[in-house]
C-alpha positions in Angstrom: -18.3 -3.3 -13.7 -16.5 -2.4 -11.0 -18.1 -5.5 -8.6 -17.4 -6.9 -11.3 -13.3 -6.6 -11.4 -13.5 -7.0 -7.7 -15.0 -10.8 -7.7 -12.9 -11.3 -10.8 -9.7 -10.3 -8.4 -11.1 -12.4 -5.1 -11.5 -15.6 -7.6 -8.1 -15.0 -9.3 -6.6 -15.4 -5.3 -9.0 -17.9 -4.7 -8.1 -19.8 -7.4 -4.2 -19.4 -7.3 -4.3 -20.3 -3.2 -6.4 -23.5 -4.4 -3.8 -24.6 -7.0 -0.9 -24.1 -4.5 -3.2 -26.4 -2.4 -3.4 -28.7 -4.5 0.0 -28.8 -5.4 1.6 -28.5 -2.2 -0.8 -29.6 0.0 -2.5 -27.4 3.1 0.6 -28.3 5.4 2.6 -25.3 4.3 -0.2 -22.9 5.3 -1.4 -24.7 8.5 3.0 -24.8 9.4 2.7 -21.2 8.3 -0.1 -20.6 11.2 1.4 -22.4 13.7 4.6 -20.9 13.9 3.8 -17.7 14.5 5.4 -16.4 17.9 5.2 -13.7 20.2 8.5 -12.6 19.4 7.8 -12.9 15.6 4.6 -10.4 16.4 6.6 -7.8 18.9 8.9 -7.7 15.8 6.2 -7.2 13.8 4.7 -4.4 15.4 8.3 -2.3 15.8 8.9 -3.1 12.2 5.5 -2.0 11.7 5.4 1.2 13.5 8.7 2.3 11.4 7.6 1.1 8.1 4.1 3.3 8.9 6.2 6.8 10.4 8.2 6.7 7.2 5.5 6.2 4.7 3.0 8.4 6.5 5.9 11.0 5.9 6.3 10.1 2.4 2.4 10.9 2.0 2.8 14.3 4.3 5.2 15.5 1.8 3.6 14.9 -1.0 0.4 16.0 0.0 1.9 19.6 1.5 3.6 20.0 -1.8 -0.1 19.9 -3.6 -1.2 22.2 -1.2 -2.9 20.1 0.8 -3.1 20.6 4.6 -1.8 17.1 6.0 0.3 17.1 9.8 2.2 14.2 10.5 0.3 13.1 13.3 -2.6 12.6 11.2 -0.9 10.8 8.6 0.0 8.4 10.8 -3.1 7.5 12.0 -5.0 7.6 8.8 -1.8 5.5 7.2 -2.5 2.9 10.0 -6.2 2.9 9.4 -5.7 2.4 5.5 -3.2 -0.7 5.9 -5.7 -2.3 8.5 -8.7 -2.1 6.2 -6.5 -3.3 3.1 -5.6 -6.0 5.0 -9.1 -7.3 5.8 -11.0 -6.2 3.0 -11.0 -7.4 -0.2 -8.8 -5.9 -3.1 -6.3 -4.8 -1.2 -6.6 -1.1 -1.5 -9.6 -0.4 -0.1 -8.0 1.2 2.7 -6.3 3.7 0.5 -9.0 4.4 -1.1 -10.6 5.4 1.8 -7.6 7.7 2.9 -7.4 9.6 -0.3 -11.3 10.5 -0.4 -11.1 11.0 3.5 -8.6 13.6 3.2 -9.4 15.2 0.1 -12.8 15.8 2.0 -11.2 17.3 4.7 -8.9 19.3 2.7 -11.6 20.9 0.8 -10.1 19.2 -2.6 -11.4 15.2 -3.2 -9.7 15.1 -6.8 -6.0 16.4 -5.3 -6.5 14.7 -2.3 -6.7 11.4 -4.5 -3.7 12.0 -6.5 -1.7 12.5 -3.5 -2.2 8.9 -2.2 -2.0 7.8 -5.8 1.3 9.6 -6.3 2.5 8.7 -2.5 2.0 4.9 -3.7 3.5 5.3 -6.9 6.9 6.6 -5.5 7.3 3.2 -3.2 6.4 1.0 -6.5 9.0 2.9 -8.8 11.8 2.1 -5.8 10.0 -1.4 -5.7 10.2 -1.8 -9.5 13.6 -0.4 -9.8 15.0 -2.6 -6.9 13.1 -5.8 -8.5 15.1 -4.7 -12.0 18.5 -4.4 -9.8 17.6 -8.3 -8.6 17.2 -9.6 -12.2 20.4 -8.0 -13.7 22.7 -8.4 -10.6 21.4 -12.3 -10.3 19.6 -13.6 -13.2 20.2 -16.9 -11.9 17.7 -16.7 -9.4 14.5 -15.6 -11.2 12.5 -17.8 -13.8 12.8 -16.8 -17.2 9.1 -16.2 -18.0 9.3 -13.8 -14.6 12.6 -12.1 -15.7 11.1 -10.7 -18.8 7.8 -9.2 -16.9 10.3 -7.6 -14.6 12.4 -6.1 -17.4 9.1 -5.3 -18.7 7.9 -3.4 -16.0 10.9 -1.5 -15.6 10.9 -0.2 -19.3 7.6 0.8 -18.6 7.8 3.1 -15.7 11.1 4.7 -17.2 9.3 5.1 -20.4 6.2 6.7 -18.1 8.3 9.1 -16.1 10.0 10.5 -19.2 6.9 10.9 -21.1 5.5 13.1 -17.8 8.1 14.9 -18.1 7.9 16.0 -22.1 4.2 15.9 -22.0 4.2 18.2 -19.1 6.7 20.6 -20.4 5.0 21.0 -23.6 1.2 21.0 -23.2 1.0 21.7 -19.2 1.0 25.2 -19.8 -1.4 25.4 -22.5 -3.6 23.3 -21.6 -4.3 24.6 -17.9 -6.9 27.1 -18.8 -8.5 25.3 -21.9 -12.2 25.0 -22.2 -12.1 21.2 -22.1 -12.4 20.0 -18.6 -10.4 17.1 -19.7 -7.1 19.1 -20.9 -7.9 21.3 -17.5 -7.7 18.0 -15.6 -5.1 16.1 -17.7 -2.5 19.6 -17.1 -3.5 19.7 -13.5 -2.7 16.0 -12.8 0.4 16.3 -15.0 1.7 19.6 -12.6 0.5 17.9 -9.4 3.1 15.1 -10.5 5.9 17.1 -11.2 5.2 19.0 -7.6 5.1 15.7 -5.6 7.7 14.4 -7.1 10.1 15.1 -9.9 11.3 18.5 -8.4 14.3 18.8 -6.7 12.9 20.0 -3.2 10.6 16.9 -3.5 12.2 14.1 -5.0 15.1 13.1 -2.9 13.1 13.3 0.7 10.6 11.0 -1.3 13.1 8.6 -2.6 15.3 8.5 0.9 12.1 7.0 2.4 10.7 5.0 -0.1 13.4 3.0 0.2 13.8 3.3 3.6 10.2 1.7 3.9 10.9 -1.3 1.1 14.3 -1.8 3.5 11.4 -1.9 6.7 9.0 -4.5 4.3 12.4 -6.6 3.6 13.2 -6.4 7.0 9.8 -8.1 8.3 10.2 -10.5 5.7 13.3 -11.8 6.6 11.9 -12.1 10.3 9.2 -14.2 8.7 11.7 -16.4 7.0 13.4 -17.1 10.1 10.1 -17.7 11.8 9.5 -20.2 9.5 12.7 -21.9 10.2 14.5 -20.4 7.0 18.1 -20.7 7.8 19.5 -19.7 4.5 21.8 -16.5 4.6 20.2 -13.0 4.1 21.9 -12.1 0.8 20.0 -15.2 -0.4 16.7 -14.3 0.8 16.4 -10.6 -0.4 16.6 -10.7 -4.3 13.7 -13.5 -3.8 11.5 -10.9 -1.5 11.8 -8.3 -3.7 10.1 -10.2 -6.3 7.5 -11.1 -3.9 7.2 -7.7 -2.9 6.4 -6.7 -6.3 4.2 -9.5 -6.9 2.4 -8.5 -4.1 1.2 -5.4 -6.2 -0.7 -7.6 -8.6 -4.4 -6.8 -8.8 -5.3 -10.5 -7.9 -5.0 -11.0 -3.9 -7.5 -10.8 -0.7 -5.5 -8.9 2.0 -2.5 -9.5 -0.4 -2.9 -13.5 0.0 -2.6 -14.6 -3.4 0.1 -14.2 -5.9 2.9 -13.2 -2.8 2.5 -17.1 -2.1 2.3 -18.4 -5.7 5.5 -16.3 -6.6 7.5 -17.4 -2.9 6.6 -21.0 -4.0 8.0 -20.3 -7.5 11.0 -18.5 -5.9 12.1 -20.4 -3.3 12.0 -24.1 -5.4 14.0 -22.6 -8.0 16.0 -21.4 -5.1 16.8 -24.9 -4.5 14.8 -24.1 -0.7 11.8 -25.7 -1.0 8.3 -24.7 -2.6 6.2 -26.0 0.2 9.2 -23.6 2.5 7.9 -20.4 0.2 4.3 -20.7 0.7 5.0 -21.2 4.4 7.2 -17.9 4.4 4.4 -16.1 2.2 1.6 -17.3 5.0 3.7 -15.9 7.9 4.6 -12.3 6.3 1.3 -12.4 6.0 0.0 -13.0 8.9 2.9 -10.8 10.4 2.2 -8.0 8.4 -2.2 -8.2 9.5 -0.1 -7.9 12.8 1.7 -4.6 12.5 -1.6 -3.1 10.7 -3.9 -3.5 14.2 -2.9 -0.6 15.3 -5.2 0.8 12.4 -8.2 -1.1 14.3 -7.6 1.0 17.0 -7.5 4.1 15.1 -10.9 3.2 13.2 -12.6 2.5 16.7 -11.8 5.5 18.4 -12.4 7.6 15.8 -15.8 5.9 14.7 -16.8 6.6 18.2 -15.3 10.3 18.1 -17.6 10.2 14.9 -20.7 9.0 17.1 -20.6 11.1 19.6 -20.2 14.2 17.4 -23.4 13.1 15.6 -25.2 12.8 18.8 -23.8 15.9 20.2 -25.1 17.9 16.8 -28.7 16.1 16.8 -29.0 17.1 20.6 -27.8 20.8 19.4 -30.6 20.9 16.9 -33.4 19.7 19.1 -32.3 22.6 21.6 -32.3 24.9 18.6 -35.6 24.3 17.3 -37.5 23.8 20.8 -39.9 26.6 20.9 -39.7 29.7 22.8 -41.5 29.6 26.0 -42.6 32.0 28.1 -43.6 31.8 31.4 -46.7 33.9 32.3 -47.0 34.7 36.5 -50.4 32.4 37.8 
């Protein structure tokens, strides 16, 4: 089932891209690739470092509140590696899965390590959805009707889920934490971690601030992509479109982020009078710059892989020495 869902995600992304090529031609995609410049690459690396540092700091706060050890240095390295794997592997989330499981193993608590990553990413998505709802309410004219309804519904769902987590946690968390039912204990532990990781007075201000700052970084990179693509529209006109494009990237129908982002950018840029093909070009440039920004993660992956190979070789050598029979030399 998991394999079938993974293939459906890939095929969905490919289908979206195929429709765009059929409707707009391949020039918009090729133009985006041809416009990548050294200035754009340097800007992507700089902005990528800032956003990765902010995201890693958010993860460290959540993980620490859940009782897991995580230094900022390790968090930055793991986050870079996850971003790179998200960009080069199908589905766009496998890097985060690896980050969650590996940190859980290193900390001795895989379920809680997974929850820390889920909560950290959820905080970012909540801020993004809230920003998208604000865009819809402040500038309804830039958002097509169907898309506007989807954004509002998503905002309502997030609000209801947050309230439900608080209420259910208050009512059932304390009673179910010692329940003989494994499901109830797990549910109570998850609710407790949601409260500790995101909703306490000691947590939500810093997590919220870092999430807003991270979103600002992603929008800054999108503006860079627009300028590289030759779009001269003012920033105030571009930002609402880019918030909605970032929201579309969270849909589980993408390959390294490509797919829904290009489709939504074509729709939004066309509705704003900037041209659907121009929207696709901006989305392609943004996708490439995002991958460039994650390239330090390839270095982290390589260094840690070599370190792991070396540790394995040393362990085998040590085991071989221990297993050698004890020899006593007898004088001739």
